[in-house]
C-alpha positions as CSV (number, residue, x, y, z in Angstrom):
1,X,0.0,0.0,0.0
2,X,2.8,2.4,0.9
3,X,4.6,1.8,-2.4
4,X,1.4,2.3,-4.3
5,X,0.7,5.6,-2.5
6,X,4.2,6.8,-3.1
7,X,3.9,6.0,-6.8
8,X,0.6,7.8,-7.1
9,X,2.0,11.0,-5.6
10,X,5.2,11.0,-7.7
11,X,5.4,13.2,-10.8
12,X,7.7,13.2,-13.8
13,X,9.3,16.4,-12.6
14,X,10.3,15.3,-9.1
15,X,13.9,14.5,-10.0
16,X,14.2,17.6,-12.1
17,X,13.0,19.8,-9.1
18,X,15.7,18.2,-6.9
19,X,18.4,18.8,-9.5
20,X,17.3,22.3,-10.6
21,X,15.3,23.8,-7.8
22,X,11.9,25.3,-8.3
23,X,13.0,28.6,-9.8
24,X,15.1,27.0,-12.6
25,X,12.4,24.4,-13.3
26,X,9.9,27.2,-13.6
27,X,12.1,28.8,-16.3
28,X,11.9,25.5,-18.3
29,X,8.2,25.2,-17.8
30,X,7.8,28.8,-19.2
31,X,10.2,28.1,-22.1
32,X,9.3,27.8,-25.8
33,X,11.7,25.8,-28.0
34,X,11.4,25.3,-31.8
35,X,13.0,22.2,-33.2
36,X,13.3,21.9,-37.0
37,X,13.5,18.3,-38.0
38,X,12.2,15.1,-36.3
39,X,14.9,12.7,-37.7
40,X,17.6,10.9,-35.8
41,X,19.0,14.0,-34.0
42,X,15.8,16.0,-33.8
43,X,13.5,13.2,-32.4
44,X,15.9,12.4,-29.6
45,X,16.4,16.0,-28.8
46,X,12.7,16.6,-28.6
47,X,12.2,13.6,-26.4
48,X,14.9,14.9,-24.0
49,X,13.4,18.4,-24.0
50,X,10.0,17.0,-23.1
51,X,11.5,14.9,-20.3
52,X,13.5,18.0,-19.2
53,X,10.3,20.0,-18.5
54,X,10.1,22.4,-21.5
55,X,6.7,23.9,-21.4
56,X,6.1,24.5,-25.1
57,X,7.6,22.6,-28.1
58,X,7.1,23.6,-31.7
59,X,8.1,20.8,-34.0
60,X,8.5,20.9,-37.8
61,X,9.0,18.0,-40.2
62,X,7.4,16.8,-43.5
63,X,8.5,13.2,-43.6
64,X,6.8,9.9,-42.7
65,X,8.6,7.2,-40.7
66,X,10.4,4.7,-43.0
67,X,11.9,1.3,-42.2
68,X,15.4,2.6,-42.7
69,X,14.7,5.1,-39.8
70,X,14.3,2.4,-37.2
71,X,18.0,2.0,-36.5
72,X,18.4,5.5,-35.1
73,X,15.2,7.6,-34.7
74,X,13.2,7.9,-31.6
75,X,9.9,8.0,-33.6
76,X,10.7,4.9,-35.6
77,X,9.2,1.5,-34.8
78,X,7.7,-1.2,-36.9
79,X,4.3,0.0,-35.6
80,X,4.9,3.6,-36.7
81,X,6.2,3.0,-40.3
82,X,4.2,5.2,-42.7
83,X,2.9,7.6,-40.0
84,X,3.9,11.3,-40.1
85,X,6.9,11.9,-37.8
86,X,5.3,14.9,-36.2
87,X,2.2,12.9,-35.2
88,X,4.3,10.2,-33.6
89,X,6.4,12.8,-31.9
90,X,3.5,14.8,-30.6
91,X,2.0,11.6,-29.1
92,X,5.3,10.7,-27.4
93,X,5.5,14.2,-25.9
94,X,1.9,14.0,-24.6
95,X,2.7,10.6,-23.0
96,X,6.0,11.8,-21.4
97,X,5.0,15.3,-20.3
98,X,1.2,16.0,-20.5
99,X,1.8,19.6,-19.4
100,X,3.9,20.4,-22.5
101,X,2.1,22.4,-25.2
102,X,2.9,21.1,-28.7
103,X,2.5,22.9,-32.0
104,X,3.3,20.5,-34.9
105,X,3.9,21.6,-38.5
106,X,3.8,19.2,-41.4
107,X,6.1,21.2,-43.6
108,X,9.4,21.1,-45.4
109,X,12.0,23.5,-43.9
110,X,13.4,25.3,-46.9
111,X,15.4,28.5,-47.4
112,X,12.5,29.8,-49.5
113,X,9.9,29.4,-46.8
114,X,12.0,29.8,-43.7
115,X,11.1,33.3,-42.7
116,X,7.3,32.7,-43.1
117,X,7.6,29.4,-41.2
118,X,9.5,31.1,-38.4
119,X,7.0,33.9,-38.2
120,X,4.2,31.4,-37.9
121,X,6.0,29.5,-35.1
122,X,6.8,32.8,-33.4
123,X,3.1,33.8,-33.4
124,X,2.1,30.5,-31.9
125,X,4.7,30.9,-29.2
126,X,3.4,34.3,-28.1
127,X,6.0,36.3,-30.0
128,X,8.9,34.8,-28.1
129,X,11.0,31.7,-28.7
130,X,13.8,30.9,-26.2
131,X,15.8,28.6,-28.4
132,X,15.8,27.2,-32.0
133,X,17.3,23.8,-32.7
134,X,18.5,23.0,-36.3
135,X,18.2,19.3,-36.9
136,X,17.8,19.5,-40.7
137,X,20.1,18.2,-43.4
138,X,20.1,20.8,-46.2
139,X,23.1,23.2,-46.2
140,X,21.2,26.0,-47.9
141,X,18.5,25.9,-45.2
142,X,21.0,25.7,-42.4
143,X,22.8,28.8,-43.8
144,X,19.5,30.7,-44.2
145,X,18.6,29.8,-40.6
146,X,22.0,31.0,-39.3
147,X,21.6,34.2,-41.2
148,X,18.1,34.7,-39.8
149,X,19.4,34.0,-36.3
150,X,22.1,36.7,-36.7
151,X,19.5,39.1,-38.0
152,X,16.8,38.5,-35.4
153,X,19.1,37.7,-32.5
154,X,17.6,34.4,-31.4
155,X,19.5,31.5,-29.8
156,X,20.4,28.8,-32.3
157,X,22.3,25.5,-32.2
158,X,22.9,23.6,-35.4
159,X,23.6,19.9,-35.7
160,X,26.5,18.9,-38.0
161,X,27.0,15.5,-39.5
162,X,26.9,12.1,-37.7
163,X,27.5,9.9,-40.7
164,X,30.6,7.8,-40.7
165,X,31.3,8.6,-37.0
166,X,31.4,5.9,-34.3
167,X,32.9,7.6,-31.2
168,X,30.4,9.7,-29.3
169,X,33.2,10.8,-27.0
170,X,34.5,12.9,-29.9
171,X,31.3,15.0,-30.0
172,X,31.8,18.7,-29.2
173,X,29.8,21.9,-29.0
174,X,31.6,24.9,-30.4
175,X,31.5,27.8,-32.8
176,X,31.4,26.5,-36.4
177,X,34.6,28.5,-37.1
178,X,36.5,26.4,-34.5
179,X,35.5,22.9,-35.8
180,X,37.7,20.2,-37.3
181,X,37.3,16.9,-39.1
182,X,33.6,17.5,-40.1
183,X,32.9,17.8,-43.8
184,X,29.5,19.5,-43.2
185,X,31.1,22.0,-40.8
186,X,33.8,22.7,-43.3
187,X,31.2,23.7,-45.9
188,X,29.3,25.7,-43.3
189,X,32.4,27.6,-42.2
190,X,33.3,28.6,-45.8
191,X,29.7,29.7,-46.6
192,X,29.3,31.5,-43.3
193,X,32.4,33.6,-44.0
194,X,31.0,34.4,-47.5
195,X,27.7,35.6,-46.0
196,X,29.2,37.5,-43.0
197,X,27.8,35.1,-40.4
198,X,30.1,35.7,-37.6
199,X,29.0,33.1,-35.1
200,X,27.1,29.8,-35.2
201,X,27.0,27.4,-32.3
202,X,27.1,23.8,-33.6
203,X,27.3,20.2,-32.3
204,X,29.9,18.3,-34.4
205,X,32.3,15.4,-34.1
206,X,36.1,15.9,-34.2
207,X,36.5,12.3,-35.1
208,X,38.1,11.4,-38.5
209,X,35.4,9.8,-40.6
210,X,35.4,6.0,-40.6
211,X,36.1,4.5,-44.0
212,X,34.8,1.0,-44.5
213,X,35.1,-0.5,-47.9
214,X,31.9,-2.3,-49.2
215,X,32.3,-5.9,-50.1
216,X,32.7,-6.7,-53.9
217,X,29.3,-7.0,-55.5
218,X,27.5,-5.3,-52.5
219,X,24.0,-3.9,-52.9
220,X,23.7,-0.2,-53.7
221,X,22.4,0.4,-50.2
222,X,25.6,-1.0,-48.8
223,X,27.7,1.2,-51.0
224,X,26.3,4.5,-49.7
225,X,28.8,7.0,-48.4
226,X,26.5,8.0,-45.5
227,X,26.1,5.0,-43.2
228,X,25.0,6.0,-39.7
229,X,25.6,4.1,-36.4
230,X,22.5,3.5,-34.4
231,X,23.8,5.3,-31.3
232,X,25.3,8.5,-32.8
233,X,22.2,10.6,-33.8
234,X,20.4,9.9,-30.5
235,X,23.4,10.9,-28.5
236,X,23.8,14.1,-30.6
237,X,20.2,14.9,-30.0
238,X,20.6,14.4,-26.2
239,X,23.7,16.6,-26.2
240,X,21.8,19.4,-28.0
241,X,18.9,19.1,-25.6
242,X,21.4,19.4,-22.7
243,X,22.8,22.6,-24.1
244,X,19.3,24.0,-24.5
245,X,18.2,23.0,-21.1
246,X,21.3,24.4,-19.4
247,X,21.0,27.7,-21.2
248,X,17.4,28.2,-20.4
249,X,17.6,27.0,-16.8
250,X,20.9,28.7,-16.0
251,X,22.3,25.5,-14.6
252,X,26.0,25.3,-15.3
253,X,26.0,28.8,-16.9
254,X,29.6,30.0,-17.1
255,X,31.2,26.5,-16.6
256,X,34.5,26.1,-18.4
257,X,33.9,22.6,-19.8
258,X,37.0,22.6,-22.0
259,X,39.1,23.3,-18.9
260,X,37.4,20.5,-17.0
261,X,38.1,18.1,-19.9
262,X,41.7,19.1,-20.1
263,X,42.2,18.1,-16.4
264,X,41.3,14.4,-17.2
């Protein structure tokens, strides 16, 4: 009876309150976060933000779940193949954190529609968004988003590539101009300089890409240059969520993580 009563009075935010305190938790509950993309990085990031107590999540994706997503995406199960990712994600959020408001957009995120899409999301969020997460793949859209962030002054973190990487301990959060060993970040650095984008916070891997030769006669799917380990995108999404949650709550603000890592 005692255990049943204890379970009945527990909430999903109890451990968060112990860790953060009521004031910081309230900041998260009041926060509005926009996540562009519900793929491997985006879906795991959204899940962690919901578990972390974020009060409003605006999610955007046009894709449906495909069988090839099952190895790395939080929305992907045999039972969800064919369903819209935003619908699966919205259901997961409601099941995890019923207090979280969700605005879901079935839309492509393109450089051409980015401003209009952002304005729509901003209006839904009450004219204020605390953080924007870029979990999309297209370079042109990433650059347009970085330029918009610089113009409007909103907080943005952009996910770089996780393909051909197998060591999550090599993941780093840094300015794009200080990245190494990431082909996507290299392109972004070059294009950001051309466009006068001075700063862009990114998650990237400093690991040299793994090169695994396909067996002779291998199927086309096995000859792809963009194989992805099951564990890398979810860890990347969790790390981005951690960055967002720390920033909004103020927990760990000002910590010199690089100095702490250098000591070990």
